[in-house]
C-alpha positions as CSV (number, residue, x, y, z in Angstrom):
1,M,2.9,-31.0,-11.8
2,K,6.3,-32.3,-10.3
3,K,6.7,-33.9,-13.9
4,F,6.4,-30.7,-15.1
5,I,8.3,-29.3,-13.3
6,F,11.2,-31.2,-13.5
7,L,10.8,-30.9,-17.5
8,L,10.9,-27.2,-16.7
9,S,13.7,-27.3,-15.1
10,T,15.6,-29.9,-17.9
11,L,15.3,-27.6,-20.7
12,L,16.5,-24.3,-18.9
13,L,19.8,-26.3,-17.8
14,S,19.8,-28.0,-21.1
15,A,19.4,-23.8,-22.5
16,Q,22.1,-22.7,-20.5
17,A,24.8,-25.3,-22.0
18,H,24.1,-24.5,-25.1
19,A,27.4,-24.5,-27.3
20,A,27.6,-21.5,-29.9
21,L,29.0,-23.7,-33.1
22,V,27.4,-27.0,-32.6
23,S,28.8,-29.0,-35.7
24,V,31.0,-29.2,-39.3
25,T,31.2,-31.3,-42.1
26,G,33.8,-31.7,-44.4
27,A,37.0,-30.6,-43.8
28,G,36.9,-27.6,-41.0
29,E,36.6,-28.7,-36.7
30,I,35.9,-27.0,-33.8
31,I,38.5,-26.5,-31.8
32,A,39.4,-24.2,-28.0
33,A,40.0,-19.9,-28.9
34,V,43.4,-19.3,-29.9
35,S,45.2,-16.0,-30.6
36,V,45.0,-15.8,-34.5
37,Q,48.7,-14.3,-36.1
38,E,49.6,-14.7,-39.6
39,D,52.0,-17.1,-39.0
40,S,50.3,-19.2,-35.5
41,P,48.6,-21.4,-35.5
42,T,48.7,-23.7,-39.3
43,N,46.4,-25.8,-40.0
44,T,45.6,-28.3,-43.4
45,K,41.5,-28.2,-42.4
46,Q,39.3,-24.7,-41.6
47,Q,39.3,-24.6,-37.8
48,G,36.8,-22.0,-36.0
49,F,36.3,-21.5,-32.5
50,N,33.6,-18.9,-30.8
51,E,34.5,-15.8,-29.6
52,Q,33.0,-13.0,-27.4
53,Q,28.7,-13.7,-27.1
54,G,26.2,-11.8,-25.9
55,V,27.4,-9.0,-27.2
56,L,24.8,-6.0,-27.4
57,L,25.7,-3.6,-30.5
58,A,25.2,0.1,-29.3
59,G,26.0,1.2,-33.0
60,A,25.4,-0.9,-35.9
61,V,28.3,-2.9,-37.4
62,N,30.0,-3.7,-40.6
63,V,29.5,-7.1,-42.8
64,D,29.9,-8.1,-45.8
65,G,27.7,-6.4,-48.6
66,G,25.3,-4.4,-45.7
67,T,25.5,-3.6,-42.0
68,V,23.4,-5.0,-38.7
69,A,21.9,-3.6,-36.8
70,A,22.1,-1.6,-33.5
71,G,20.8,-3.1,-30.3
72,T,21.1,-6.6,-31.8
73,R,22.7,-8.9,-29.5
74,V,24.9,-11.4,-31.5
75,D,27.5,-14.1,-31.0
76,S,30.9,-13.7,-32.5
77,H,32.5,-16.8,-34.1
78,L,35.6,-16.8,-35.8
79,I,37.3,-19.4,-39.0
80,F,40.6,-19.8,-40.6
81,L,42.9,-21.5,-42.8
82,N,46.8,-20.7,-42.2
83,S,48.8,-23.1,-43.9
84,Q,52.4,-23.6,-43.4
85,G,54.8,-21.5,-46.6
86,N,53.7,-21.8,-50.1
87,T,51.8,-25.1,-49.4
88,L,48.3,-24.7,-51.5
89,I,45.3,-26.7,-49.2
90,D,41.8,-26.6,-51.2
91,T,38.8,-27.3,-49.1
92,Q,35.5,-27.3,-48.0
93,A,32.9,-27.1,-45.0
94,S,29.9,-26.7,-43.9
95,W,29.7,-24.9,-40.0
96,I,25.9,-25.2,-38.6
97,F,25.5,-22.6,-35.5
98,D,22.9,-22.5,-33.3
99,G,21.3,-18.7,-33.7
100,L,20.5,-16.9,-37.5
101,I,23.7,-15.9,-39.3
102,V,23.3,-11.9,-40.0
103,G,26.2,-11.4,-41.3
104,V,29.9,-12.6,-42.6
105,M,33.3,-10.0,-41.8
106,S,35.1,-11.9,-45.0
107,D,37.0,-8.8,-47.0
108,R,40.2,-9.0,-48.7
109,N,42.1,-7.4,-46.6
110,G,40.4,-8.3,-43.1
111,T,39.5,-4.6,-42.2
112,L,36.0,-5.3,-41.6
113,M,37.3,-7.7,-39.1
114,T,40.0,-5.2,-37.9
115,A,37.5,-2.8,-37.1
116,S,35.1,-5.2,-35.0
117,D,37.4,-7.0,-32.7
118,S,37.6,-4.6,-29.9
119,L,33.8,-5.3,-29.9
120,F,33.9,-9.9,-30.5
121,A,38.3,-10.7,-30.7
122,A,38.5,-13.6,-28.2
123,F,41.8,-12.1,-27.7
124,T,43.2,-8.3,-27.9
125,D,46.2,-9.8,-29.5
126,Y,45.3,-10.8,-32.9
127,F,47.7,-10.4,-35.4
128,T,50.1,-8.4,-33.1
129,I,53.0,-10.7,-32.7
130,G,55.5,-9.4,-35.1
131,D,52.7,-8.6,-37.5
132,S,49.7,-6.1,-37.5
133,A,46.3,-6.4,-39.3
134,P,45.1,-5.1,-41.6
135,F,47.4,-7.0,-44.3
136,G,46.7,-8.0,-47.5
137,A,44.9,-11.0,-48.7
138,Q,43.8,-11.5,-45.0
139,G,40.0,-12.3,-45.3
140,L,38.3,-14.3,-48.8
141,E,40.1,-13.6,-51.9
142,G,40.1,-15.9,-55.5
143,A,38.0,-19.3,-55.9
144,D,37.5,-18.5,-52.0
145,A,33.1,-18.6,-51.3
146,Y,30.9,-19.0,-49.1
147,T,27.6,-18.9,-49.2
148,V,24.9,-18.5,-46.2
149,S,21.5,-20.7,-45.8
150,G,19.8,-19.5,-41.9
151,N,22.3,-20.9,-39.2
152,T,24.4,-22.9,-41.9
153,L,28.0,-21.1,-43.7
154,D,29.0,-23.1,-46.7
155,L,32.7,-21.6,-46.7
156,R,35.4,-23.0,-49.3
157,M,38.5,-21.2,-48.9
158,L,41.8,-22.1,-51.1
159,V,45.2,-20.7,-49.2
160,T,49.3,-20.0,-49.6
161,E,50.9,-18.1,-47.0
162,P,48.9,-15.9,-46.1
163,G,45.6,-17.5,-44.1
164,D,42.4,-16.7,-44.5
165,W,40.7,-15.8,-41.4
166,I,36.9,-14.5,-41.4
167,R,34.2,-13.7,-38.5
168,V,30.6,-14.7,-38.5
169,L,28.1,-13.3,-36.6
170,T,24.6,-15.3,-34.9
171,V,21.3,-13.8,-33.4
172,S,22.2,-14.8,-30.2
173,E,19.9,-17.1,-28.0
174,V,17.2,-15.2,-25.2
175,P,19.6,-15.1,-21.9
176,V,17.7,-17.5,-19.6
177,P,17.6,-14.7,-17.2
178,A,15.1,-13.1,-19.5
179,A,12.9,-16.6,-20.8
180,L,12.7,-16.9,-16.9
181,F,11.3,-13.5,-17.0
182,L,8.6,-14.5,-20.3
183,F,8.1,-17.6,-19.0
184,A,6.7,-17.2,-15.2
185,P,3.2,-15.6,-16.4
186,A,2.4,-18.1,-18.5
187,L,3.3,-20.7,-16.1
188,L,0.8,-18.9,-13.4
189,G,-1.4,-18.9,-16.0
190,F,-1.8,-22.8,-16.8
191,L,-1.4,-23.4,-12.2
192,G,-4.6,-21.2,-12.0
193,L,-6.7,-22.8,-15.7
194,R,-4.9,-26.5,-13.8
195,R,-6.8,-25.2,-10.5
196,K,-9.6,-24.0,-11.8
197,V,-10.4,-26.6,-13.6
198,A,-9.8,-29.0,-10.5
199,S,-12.3,-27.1,-8.9
200,I,-15.3,-27.0,-11.5
201,T,-15.0,-30.6,-11.4
202,T,-14.8,-31.2,-8.0
């Protein structure tokens, strides 16, 4: 019994520490959240960070080719490539998330991302320091492309200034308090069954 409780505690603690952006391969890097601007920060490979997590959508949110339904709890992530000056940079990376990808906002002028900043942005001053969003070529265009498979986003970004910024929405994990609430009856049932079996055998 003690071993079982120890295992349960370990699982719950690990769930609380779970990161939303799990890993990236290729020309990509996970970083801490930054306030993105048209000219800052600049980079030479795709960089991504977690924005707001566990957002319960009060209304449907527009994404490429459709919507994410109201009532869905989502995590938000931003990926960008922002070259300095007219330097051409061609990158490919595979981004792995801990939840199923339910939408990407990558339209050329960045209108989908800008319209959802109030819900998802990590900072309130995205594109406000001498710039305004949306602006032309903020999202994906030309040879830029992505494919989604479950919790994996394969992304090509080919940029000169201005760079490219996209937002990725994934399904949130069940919050730990809710998971405990759902797990408690099963645990009690298991303990009761074990006591019943023990009393029958004695």
